[in-house]
Each structure stands twice: as C-alpha cells, then as structure tokens.
C-alpha atoms as an extended CHARMM CRD file, in Angstrom:
* protein
*
       110  EXT
         1         1  MET       CA             33.5170000000       13.2610000000      -27.2360000000  PROA      1               0.0000000000
         2         2  VAL       CA             33.6110000000       13.8200000000      -30.9560000000  PROA      2               0.0000000000
         3         3  GLU       CA             37.2150000000       14.1120000000      -32.3240000000  PROA      3               0.0000000000
         4         4  LEU       CA             39.3260000000       14.2290000000      -35.4960000000  PROA      4               0.0000000000
         5         5  LEU       CA             41.2000000000       10.9950000000      -35.5730000000  PROA      5               0.0000000000
         6         6  VAL       CA             44.9420000000       11.2910000000      -36.5500000000  PROA      6               0.0000000000
         7         7  GLU       CA             46.8060000000        8.6790000000      -38.7090000000  PROA      7               0.0000000000
         8         8  GLY       CA             49.1640000000        6.6720000000      -36.5440000000  PROA      8               0.0000000000
         9         9  THR       CA             47.3440000000        7.0430000000      -33.2120000000  PROA      9               0.0000000000
        10        10  GLY       CA             43.6200000000        6.9990000000      -34.1590000000  PROA      10              0.0000000000
        11        11  TYR       CA             43.6370000000        5.0440000000      -37.3110000000  PROA      11              0.0000000000
        12        12  GLU       CA             45.9720000000        3.3520000000      -39.7650000000  PROA      12              0.0000000000
        13        13  ILE       CA             45.8770000000        2.7180000000      -43.5290000000  PROA      13              0.0000000000
        14        14  ALA       CA             45.7280000000       -1.1930000000      -43.2390000000  PROA      14              0.0000000000
        15        15  GLY       CA             46.3350000000       -1.4640000000      -47.0510000000  PROA      15              0.0000000000
        16        16  VAL       CA             45.7270000000       -0.1830000000      -50.5750000000  PROA      16              0.0000000000
        17        17  GLN       CA             44.5080000000       -2.4610000000      -53.3480000000  PROA      17              0.0000000000
        18        18  ARG       CA             45.5820000000       -0.9710000000      -56.6180000000  PROA      18              0.0000000000
        19        19  GLY       CA             43.9260000000       -1.7430000000      -59.9780000000  PROA      19              0.0000000000
        20        20  ASP       CA             43.7920000000       -0.5680000000      -63.5180000000  PROA      20              0.0000000000
        21        21  VAL       CA             40.3420000000        1.0310000000      -63.1740000000  PROA      21              0.0000000000
        22        22  TYR       CA             40.0070000000        1.6820000000      -59.3340000000  PROA      22              0.0000000000
        23        23  ASN       CA             41.8680000000        1.6520000000      -56.0480000000  PROA      23              0.0000000000
        24        24  THR       CA             40.5910000000        0.6430000000      -52.6390000000  PROA      24              0.0000000000
        25        25  ILE       CA             41.9570000000        2.1820000000      -49.4060000000  PROA      25              0.0000000000
        26        26  VAL       CA             41.4310000000        0.0240000000      -46.2290000000  PROA      26              0.0000000000
        27        27  ILE       CA             41.3680000000        2.0410000000      -43.0420000000  PROA      27              0.0000000000
        28        28  LYS       CA             41.3940000000        0.4000000000      -39.5160000000  PROA      28              0.0000000000
        29        29  THR       CA             40.5410000000        2.6160000000      -36.4390000000  PROA      29              0.0000000000
        30        30  ILE       CA             41.4810000000        2.1490000000      -32.8820000000  PROA      30              0.0000000000
        31        31  ASN       CA             38.8720000000        0.3700000000      -30.6640000000  PROA      31              0.0000000000
        32        32  THR       CA             37.7350000000        3.5390000000      -28.8120000000  PROA      32              0.0000000000
        33        33  VAL       CA             36.0920000000        5.5010000000      -31.6660000000  PROA      33              0.0000000000
        34        34  ASP       CA             32.5580000000        6.8930000000      -31.3880000000  PROA      34              0.0000000000
        35        35  SER       CA             29.8800000000        7.9690000000      -33.7410000000  PROA      35              0.0000000000
        36        36  GLY       CA             30.6930000000       11.5240000000      -35.0450000000  PROA      36              0.0000000000
        37        37  ASP       CA             34.4340000000       11.0270000000      -34.9080000000  PROA      37              0.0000000000
        38        38  THR       CA             36.1080000000       11.9730000000      -38.3210000000  PROA      38              0.0000000000
        39        39  ILE       CA             38.9370000000       10.9730000000      -40.4540000000  PROA      39              0.0000000000
        40        40  VAL       CA             40.2980000000       13.0470000000      -43.3760000000  PROA      40              0.0000000000
        41        41  VAL       CA             42.1130000000       11.0800000000      -46.2080000000  PROA      41              0.0000000000
        42        42  ASP       CA             43.8550000000       12.4760000000      -49.2840000000  PROA      42              0.0000000000
        43        43  LEU       CA             42.5220000000       10.3950000000      -52.0010000000  PROA      43              0.0000000000
        44        44  THR       CA             45.3140000000       11.3690000000      -54.4070000000  PROA      44              0.0000000000
        45        45  LYS       CA             47.9040000000       10.0320000000      -51.9640000000  PROA      45              0.0000000000
        46        46  TYR       CA             46.6350000000        6.6380000000      -52.5690000000  PROA      46              0.0000000000
        47        47  GLY       CA             46.2900000000        6.8850000000      -56.3440000000  PROA      47              0.0000000000
        48        48  ILE       CA             42.5460000000        7.9800000000      -56.4180000000  PROA      48              0.0000000000
        49        49  SER       CA             41.4300000000       10.7170000000      -58.6660000000  PROA      49              0.0000000000
        50        50  ALA       CA             40.5600000000       13.8500000000      -56.7010000000  PROA      50              0.0000000000
        51        51  THR       CA             37.1230000000       13.7430000000      -58.2060000000  PROA      51              0.0000000000
        52        52  GLY       CA             36.8230000000       10.0180000000      -58.4830000000  PROA      52              0.0000000000
        53        53  LEU       CA             35.2930000000        8.7640000000      -55.1990000000  PROA      53              0.0000000000
        54        54  MET       CA             33.0970000000        5.6860000000      -56.0640000000  PROA      54              0.0000000000
        55        55  GLY       CA             31.9170000000        4.5730000000      -52.7150000000  PROA      55              0.0000000000
        56        56  VAL       CA             32.6090000000        4.0340000000      -49.0090000000  PROA      56              0.0000000000
        57        57  ARG       CA             31.6940000000        1.0530000000      -46.8470000000  PROA      57              0.0000000000
        58        58  GLY       CA             32.2220000000        0.7270000000      -43.0750000000  PROA      58              0.0000000000
        59        59  ASP       CA             32.0380000000       -2.1240000000      -40.5990000000  PROA      59              0.0000000000
        60        60  VAL       CA             31.9330000000       -1.6970000000      -36.8070000000  PROA      60              0.0000000000
        61        61  GLN       CA             33.5100000000       -4.4470000000      -34.5960000000  PROA      61              0.0000000000
        62        62  THR       CA             31.8380000000       -4.4640000000      -31.2340000000  PROA      62              0.0000000000
        63        63  VAL       CA             31.7910000000       -6.6350000000      -28.1370000000  PROA      63              0.0000000000
        64        64  GLY       CA             35.6440000000       -7.1190000000      -28.2200000000  PROA      64              0.0000000000
        65        65  ASN       CA             35.8130000000       -7.5220000000      -31.9520000000  PROA      65              0.0000000000
        66        66  SER       CA             33.4260000000      -10.5280000000      -31.9450000000  PROA      66              0.0000000000
        67        67  VAL       CA             30.3810000000       -8.9920000000      -33.5140000000  PROA      67              0.0000000000
        68        68  VAL       CA             30.6490000000       -7.0410000000      -36.9110000000  PROA      68              0.0000000000
        69        69  SER       CA             27.9010000000       -4.9460000000      -38.2480000000  PROA      69              0.0000000000
        70        70  GLN       CA             27.7880000000       -2.7050000000      -41.3380000000  PROA      70              0.0000000000
        71        71  SER       CA             27.7970000000        1.0450000000      -40.4730000000  PROA      71              0.0000000000
        72        72  ASP       CA             28.7010000000        3.2370000000      -43.3850000000  PROA      72              0.0000000000
        73        73  PRO       CA             30.3450000000        6.5750000000      -42.5690000000  PROA      73              0.0000000000
        74        74  THR       CA             28.8560000000        9.7830000000      -44.1140000000  PROA      74              0.0000000000
        75        75  THR       CA             31.2950000000       11.4640000000      -46.5520000000  PROA      75              0.0000000000
        76        76  ALA       CA             32.2340000000       14.7710000000      -47.9390000000  PROA      76              0.0000000000
        77        77  VAL       CA             34.8570000000       15.4300000000      -50.6280000000  PROA      77              0.0000000000
        78        78  ALA       CA             36.7670000000       18.6910000000      -51.1020000000  PROA      78              0.0000000000
        79        79  ALA       CA             40.0680000000       19.4330000000      -52.8480000000  PROA      79              0.0000000000
        80        80  GLY       CA             40.8740000000       15.6930000000      -53.3320000000  PROA      80              0.0000000000
        81        81  SER       CA             40.2920000000       14.7810000000      -49.7320000000  PROA      81              0.0000000000
        82        82  VAL       CA             37.3840000000       12.7690000000      -48.2520000000  PROA      82              0.0000000000
        83        83  THR       CA             36.1470000000       13.4260000000      -44.7820000000  PROA      83              0.0000000000
        84        84  LEU       CA             34.5570000000       10.3220000000      -43.2110000000  PROA      84              0.0000000000
        85        85  THR       CA             32.2580000000       10.8870000000      -40.2500000000  PROA      85              0.0000000000
        86        86  LEU       CA             31.8050000000        7.5610000000      -38.4100000000  PROA      86              0.0000000000
        87        87  THR       CA             28.4460000000        6.2330000000      -37.5560000000  PROA      87              0.0000000000
        88        88  GLY       CA             27.2110000000        3.3590000000      -35.2670000000  PROA      88              0.0000000000
        89        89  ALA       CA             30.2540000000        3.1810000000      -33.0030000000  PROA      89              0.0000000000
        90        90  THR       CA             30.5260000000        3.5010000000      -29.2270000000  PROA      90              0.0000000000
        91        91  ASN       CA             34.0410000000        2.7660000000      -28.0900000000  PROA      91              0.0000000000
        92        92  ASP       CA             34.5650000000        0.2750000000      -30.9350000000  PROA      92              0.0000000000
        93        93  ALA       CA             36.9330000000       -0.4390000000      -33.7670000000  PROA      93              0.0000000000
        94        94  THR       CA             35.7960000000        0.3790000000      -37.3250000000  PROA      94              0.0000000000
        95        95  THR       CA             37.0930000000       -0.8080000000      -40.6510000000  PROA      95              0.0000000000
        96        96  ILE       CA             36.3800000000        1.3660000000      -43.6830000000  PROA      96              0.0000000000
        97        97  PHE       CA             36.8500000000        0.6420000000      -47.3180000000  PROA      97              0.0000000000
        98        98  VAL       CA             37.1740000000        3.6680000000      -49.6640000000  PROA      98              0.0000000000
        99        99  ARG       CA             37.0670000000        2.9450000000      -53.3580000000  PROA      99              0.0000000000
       100       100  GLY       CA             37.6930000000        5.3970000000      -56.2020000000  PROA      100             0.0000000000
       101       101  PHE       CA             38.7580000000        5.6700000000      -59.8780000000  PROA      101             0.0000000000
       102       102  ALA       CA             42.5040000000        5.2250000000      -60.2800000000  PROA      102             0.0000000000
       103       103  VAL       CA             44.4890000000        8.2610000000      -61.4390000000  PROA      103             0.0000000000
       104       104  PRO       CA             45.4420000000        7.2560000000      -64.9340000000  PROA      104             0.0000000000
       105       105  ASN       CA             49.1340000000        6.7390000000      -66.1570000000  PROA      105             0.0000000000
       106       106  LEU       CA             50.7100000000        6.5140000000      -62.7000000000  PROA      106             0.0000000000
       107       107  GLY       CA             52.1190000000        2.9770000000      -63.1260000000  PROA      107             0.0000000000
       108       108  SER       CA             54.3490000000        1.8400000000      -60.2280000000  PROA      108             0.0000000000
       109       109  GLU       CA             55.2020000000        5.4580000000      -59.1080000000  PROA      109             0.0000000000
       110       110  VAL       CA             52.3040000000        5.5160000000      -56.5650000000  PROA      110             0.0000000000
C-alpha cells in the first residue's frame, strides 16, 4: 500500500550537515517502506534555499540491512518543499541524502 510517510513514525531526519555553500539532509526511513511511498520535506527548515535543490541520492537496505543498493527517489519541488517518491523498496529501510544550496546569511540561527 502506497502511503505518505510521517516524520517521527515513518522516517526521521538523521542529521543535517551545514556548509557555507550547501547543506545536506540525511533521512532514514523505517524498515517497512515500499516503492511509491512518499516523504515531504520543507527544505527551508534545514537551511536550504526554496529554489536551491541540487540533488537527491537514495540507498535501500534489504535483507535485514545486510545488502545496500542505490535507488534514488523521484522528486518534485513546490513552495520550498521537496516530495520524495521512493523507488526500489519492498518492506525495506531507505536512507536518502538531499543536498541543496544554503540560504545565505543565516549563520548559527538555523
């Protein structure tokens, strides 16, 4: 069943790497996600410009997290939020890396 995953139950933000030029959001899903499930992330909440998405990479952990294969989600950006539609998963965990240009002049406020 395809579903919209909710932060805190379906996925978590595992970390945010902040830089002068770009930031990277690391997203970790629970181990029961399937292809077609979606995640919506507000880029600006993590210091990424609303129009600054640079790229997305996904890895699926299968067979009890012992096998990892690249499986990039499809993406759509609207109003500063990115919708990630997962691919390659069947009751698996997924790690997603979202990279985008940093919002200028935010300093340590973010």
